[in-house]
C-alpha positions as CSV (number, residue, x, y, z in Angstrom):
1,M,-57.5,96.7,-29.7
2,N,-56.6,93.0,-29.7
3,F,-59.1,90.3,-30.4
4,I,-58.7,86.6,-29.7
5,G,-59.7,85.1,-33.0
6,S,-61.8,86.7,-35.8
7,I,-65.4,87.6,-36.5
8,A,-66.9,85.6,-39.4
9,L,-70.1,86.2,-41.2
10,N,-72.5,83.3,-42.0
11,P,-74.0,84.3,-45.3
12,S,-77.1,82.1,-44.8
13,T,-78.2,83.6,-41.6
14,H,-76.2,86.8,-41.4
15,S,-75.3,85.9,-37.9
16,L,-71.8,86.5,-36.4
17,W,-69.7,84.1,-34.4
18,L,-66.3,84.2,-32.8
19,M,-63.8,81.8,-34.3
20,S,-60.6,81.4,-32.3
21,M,-57.1,80.5,-33.5
22,G,-57.6,77.1,-31.9
23,S,-60.8,76.5,-33.9
24,R,-58.9,77.5,-37.1
25,L,-56.1,75.1,-36.3
26,Q,-58.6,72.3,-35.8
27,E,-60.3,73.3,-39.1
28,A,-56.9,73.1,-40.9
29,L,-56.2,69.7,-39.4
30,D,-59.6,68.4,-40.5
31,R,-59.2,69.8,-44.0
32,R,-55.7,68.4,-44.4
33,G,-56.6,65.0,-42.9
34,L,-54.0,65.4,-40.1
35,T,-53.9,65.2,-36.4
36,P,-52.1,67.2,-33.6
37,P,-49.4,64.5,-33.3
38,D,-48.7,64.9,-37.1
39,V,-48.1,68.6,-36.6
40,I,-46.0,68.0,-33.4
41,S,-43.8,65.6,-35.3
42,G,-43.7,67.4,-38.6
43,A,-43.0,70.9,-37.1
44,K,-40.7,69.5,-34.4
45,L,-42.7,71.3,-31.7
46,S,-43.6,70.3,-28.1
47,K,-47.0,68.9,-27.3
48,G,-47.7,71.9,-25.1
49,A,-46.9,74.4,-27.9
50,V,-49.5,72.8,-30.2
51,Y,-52.2,71.8,-27.8
52,N,-52.1,75.1,-26.0
53,I,-53.0,76.8,-29.3
54,L,-55.6,74.1,-30.1
55,N,-57.2,74.5,-26.7
56,D,-57.0,78.4,-26.8
57,L,-54.7,78.5,-23.8
58,T,-52.2,80.6,-25.7
59,K,-53.4,83.9,-27.1
60,P,-52.5,84.6,-30.8
61,E,-50.3,87.5,-30.0
62,K,-48.3,85.3,-27.5
63,V,-47.6,82.5,-30.1
64,R,-44.0,82.6,-31.2
65,A,-43.5,83.6,-34.9
66,D,-41.3,80.6,-35.6
67,T,-44.0,78.3,-34.1
68,V,-46.6,79.7,-36.4
69,T,-44.3,79.4,-39.4
70,K,-43.6,75.7,-38.6
71,I,-47.2,74.9,-38.1
72,C,-48.3,76.6,-41.3
73,K,-45.6,74.8,-43.3
74,V,-46.9,71.4,-42.2
75,L,-50.5,72.4,-42.9
76,S,-49.8,74.4,-46.0
77,A,-51.8,77.1,-44.3
78,N,-51.8,80.9,-44.6
79,R,-50.3,82.3,-41.4
80,D,-52.6,85.4,-41.4
81,W,-55.6,83.2,-41.7
82,L,-54.4,80.8,-38.9
83,V,-53.6,83.6,-36.4
84,W,-56.1,86.3,-37.2
85,G,-58.6,84.8,-39.6
86,R,-57.6,87.0,-42.5
87,G,-57.8,85.8,-46.1
88,T,-58.2,82.1,-46.9
89,I,-56.7,78.9,-45.4
90,D,-54.4,78.1,-48.3
91,S,-50.9,79.6,-48.0
92,P,-49.8,82.0,-50.7
93,E,-47.1,79.5,-51.8
94,V,-49.8,76.9,-52.5
95,A,-51.9,79.4,-54.4
96,E,-49.0,80.6,-56.5
97,D,-48.0,77.0,-57.3
98,T,-51.5,76.1,-58.5
99,G,-51.8,73.4,-55.8
100,W,-48.8,71.3,-56.7
101,S,-46.3,69.8,-54.3
102,D,-42.6,69.0,-55.0
103,I,-41.5,65.5,-54.2
104,L,-37.9,64.5,-54.1
105,G,-36.6,62.2,-56.8
106,L,-33.7,60.0,-55.7
107,R,-30.8,58.5,-57.7
108,Q,-31.0,55.2,-55.9
109,A,-33.0,52.5,-57.7
110,A,-35.0,49.8,-55.9
111,A,-34.3,46.4,-57.3
112,L,-37.2,44.4,-58.7
113,G,-35.0,41.4,-59.2
114,D,-32.2,40.0,-57.0
115,G,-31.5,43.4,-55.4
116,A,-29.0,46.2,-55.6
117,V,-26.7,47.3,-52.9
118,A,-28.3,50.2,-51.0
119,D,-25.6,52.8,-51.2
120,E,-26.8,56.4,-51.6
121,Y,-30.1,58.4,-51.6
122,A,-28.8,61.5,-53.3
123,E,-31.5,63.9,-54.6
124,T,-31.4,64.3,-58.3
125,H,-34.6,66.1,-59.2
126,K,-38.1,66.9,-58.0
127,L,-41.5,65.6,-59.3
128,K,-44.8,67.5,-58.9
129,F,-47.9,65.9,-57.4
130,R,-51.3,67.5,-56.9
131,A,-51.4,68.8,-53.3
132,D,-55.1,68.0,-53.0
133,S,-54.6,64.4,-54.2
134,L,-51.9,63.9,-51.5
135,R,-54.2,65.4,-48.9
136,R,-57.0,63.0,-49.8
137,K,-54.6,60.1,-49.3
138,K,-53.4,61.8,-46.0
139,L,-49.9,61.9,-47.4
140,R,-47.4,64.6,-46.3
141,P,-45.1,65.9,-49.1
142,D,-42.2,66.2,-46.7
143,K,-42.4,62.4,-46.0
144,L,-42.5,61.3,-49.6
145,A,-39.8,60.4,-52.1
146,V,-39.7,58.9,-55.6
147,I,-37.3,56.2,-56.6
148,Y,-37.3,54.0,-59.7
149,G,-37.7,50.3,-60.1
150,K,-35.2,48.0,-61.8
151,G,-35.9,44.4,-62.8
152,D,-38.9,42.2,-63.4
153,S,-39.8,40.4,-60.2
154,M,-42.7,42.7,-59.4
155,Y,-44.2,42.6,-62.9
156,P,-46.9,43.5,-63.8
157,T,-47.5,45.6,-60.7
158,I,-44.1,47.5,-61.0
159,K,-42.2,47.4,-64.3
160,D,-38.6,48.1,-65.0
161,G,-38.1,51.8,-64.9
162,D,-41.3,52.7,-63.2
163,A,-41.4,55.6,-60.8
164,I,-42.4,54.6,-57.2
165,L,-43.8,57.0,-54.7
166,V,-42.8,56.0,-51.2
167,D,-44.3,57.2,-47.9
168,T,-41.3,57.1,-45.6
169,S,-43.6,57.7,-42.5
170,D,-45.4,54.4,-43.0
171,R,-42.9,51.7,-41.9
172,T,-45.0,49.3,-40.0
173,P,-45.5,46.1,-42.1
174,R,-49.0,45.2,-43.1
175,D,-49.9,42.0,-44.7
176,G,-50.0,42.2,-48.5
177,K,-48.8,45.8,-48.9
178,L,-45.9,46.9,-51.0
179,Y,-42.8,48.4,-49.3
180,V,-39.3,49.5,-50.2
181,V,-36.9,47.6,-47.9
182,T,-33.3,46.9,-47.5
183,Y,-32.8,43.2,-46.8
184,D,-29.5,41.5,-46.5
185,G,-27.8,44.7,-47.7
186,L,-30.0,44.9,-50.9
187,L,-32.6,47.6,-51.6
188,Q,-35.8,46.1,-53.0
189,A,-39.4,47.0,-53.7
190,K,-41.4,43.9,-52.5
191,R,-44.7,42.8,-51.1
192,L,-44.6,41.8,-47.4
193,V,-46.9,39.0,-46.4
194,E,-47.5,37.3,-43.1
195,L,-47.9,33.5,-43.1
196,G,-48.3,31.4,-40.0
197,G,-47.0,34.2,-37.8
198,R,-43.8,34.8,-39.9
199,W,-43.1,37.5,-42.4
200,F,-42.1,36.8,-46.0
201,I,-41.0,38.8,-49.0
202,E,-43.2,38.1,-52.0
203,S,-42.7,38.9,-55.7
204,D,-45.7,39.6,-58.0
205,N,-44.2,37.9,-61.1
206,K,-46.0,34.6,-61.3
207,V,-44.6,33.8,-64.8
208,D,-40.9,33.3,-64.0
209,P,-40.4,30.3,-61.7
210,K,-37.6,32.1,-60.0
211,W,-40.2,34.3,-58.1
212,H,-43.0,31.8,-57.4
213,K,-42.3,31.2,-53.7
214,P,-42.3,33.8,-51.0
215,Q,-39.0,34.2,-49.3
216,P,-39.0,34.0,-45.5
217,L,-37.3,36.9,-43.7
218,D,-34.2,35.9,-41.8
219,E,-33.8,38.5,-39.0
220,T,-30.1,37.7,-38.8
221,K,-29.6,39.2,-42.3
222,G,-31.1,42.5,-41.2
223,I,-34.1,44.3,-42.6
224,E,-35.0,48.0,-42.8
225,I,-38.4,49.2,-44.0
226,H,-37.9,52.5,-45.8
227,G,-41.6,53.2,-46.5
228,R,-44.8,51.9,-48.1
229,V,-45.4,52.2,-51.9
230,R,-48.4,54.5,-52.5
231,W,-48.2,55.3,-56.2
232,I,-46.6,53.7,-59.3
233,G,-46.1,55.6,-62.5
234,S,-45.2,54.0,-65.9
235,W,-45.6,54.3,-69.6
236,E,-47.9,52.0,-71.4
237,D,-46.9,50.6,-74.9
């Protein structure tokens, strides 16, 4: 016999209610701090595939296996829980890895000085971040990367050799936020500021006169925003 959804027991009232696959999908979205468009984009699925599940228009047994796999990967969810309500929400992979997410570490360094030519972004290693911490910040592991700073223009915010966690899905400039950008062919970690309707690159180093004034962005030189800086790691002497 097939059931749409699962029966769950409320321990406080001992009452039963029917929880559908769509309801579980919504619960997973809420817990992970994500939205249906996040799943559509991250899983590379059609709007219909996701919203039909969310609105219970597609029965669990009719959902393609690869669709479930893709959705569960984005949500770090247990497929048996999502489809049938069996077990817990967290995927076995998350449980086995004690809640840590692997983030790519890249060979390319972001210049904190005059800039370095942006050439390659080859993966060299992986760093682990707490999965629950990333979820609280609404950060998706597959959209994150770690590069390393070089130079002193962003001191003391970013020091030479610091690890920089970049959210590559956040590329819309916001006044005063830190971004990794390629400008005039140079890869840099800088603060973007808006002054009088124009955008400027600003350095945090206020000691060296070389970095005192914000640099106006010249569109003819070309600028590409690779992502917003969300975490900086460094050793303290």
